[in-house]
N, C-alpha and C positions, 0 to 999 in steps of 0.2 A: 637154301639159296636166299640171298638178300634181295629186298625190293627197295626201290627208291621212294622216299617220302620227302615232301617239301614242307619246311616249317617257315612261317613268316615270323621273324623275331624283331622286337623293337631294337633299334640300334644300340641303346644303352645295355640291354641284356646281351646282345651279341658281343659287345666289347668286354663285358664282365666275364662271359664264358671264355672268350679268347684269353683273357688274363689268367683266369683260374686254370685253364687247360695248360697254359705255358708254365705256370707254377708247379703243376703236377707232372710236367714233362710229357704231355700228351697233345695230340691234335685236338682242335675243337670238336671235330666229328667224333673221335674216340671218347672224349669227355662227355659229350651229349648222349652217346649210346650207353655209356656206363651209368649216367645219371637216370636215364629213362628206365634201364633195367633195374636199378636200385629202387626207384619209386614204384615200379610195377610189382616187384617182390614185396615191398612194404604194403601195398594195397592188397595183395593176395593174402599176406599174413593177417592183416587187419580183418579181412572178410572171414577167414577161418576162425579168428578169435571171437568176432561178433556172433558167428553162427554157433560156436560152442557156448557162449554166454546165453544166447536165446534158448538153446537146448537145456542148459542147466536151469534156467528160469522156469521152463515148462515142466521139468522134472520136479522142482520144488513145488510148483503149483499142483502137480498131480499127486505127489506123495506127501508133501508137507514136512519132509525131513531135512534137517540142516545140521551142520557141525559148528561148534563154537570155535572161532578162529584162534583164540588164545590157547585152547586145549590142543588144537591141531599143531600150532607152531611149537608148543612145548613138547609134544610127542615127537615131532620131527627133530627138534634140537637134541632131545635125549637119544634118539636113534643114531643121529650123526656122531654123538659122543660115545657110542657103543654101550649105552646104558639100557637096561631093560625098561621098557616103556609100556604103559597101559594105553591101549588104543582108545581114542575118543569115541564116544557113542553118539549116534545121531539122535536128535531130539525133535519132537513134533512141534511145528509152529503153532 
């Protein structure tokens, strides 16, 4: 079930939203709901990405093992081309 939320928008932004919504063939309401959903999804993906980065940093700090990016990219490119590829080895920092 939907709930009502009131947004106080500056007049200029309201006009820009109305114009963009009209160009997209949508009502201003539908345009704003879609925009809010997109920004929420973006924020959620960013939160997951940052959490994964923090976890990776903690893992490196704990074990000190890393891979050379050039070796990893070369390995992946060879695999994509169907070539036999030697897996990169982790090295201690």
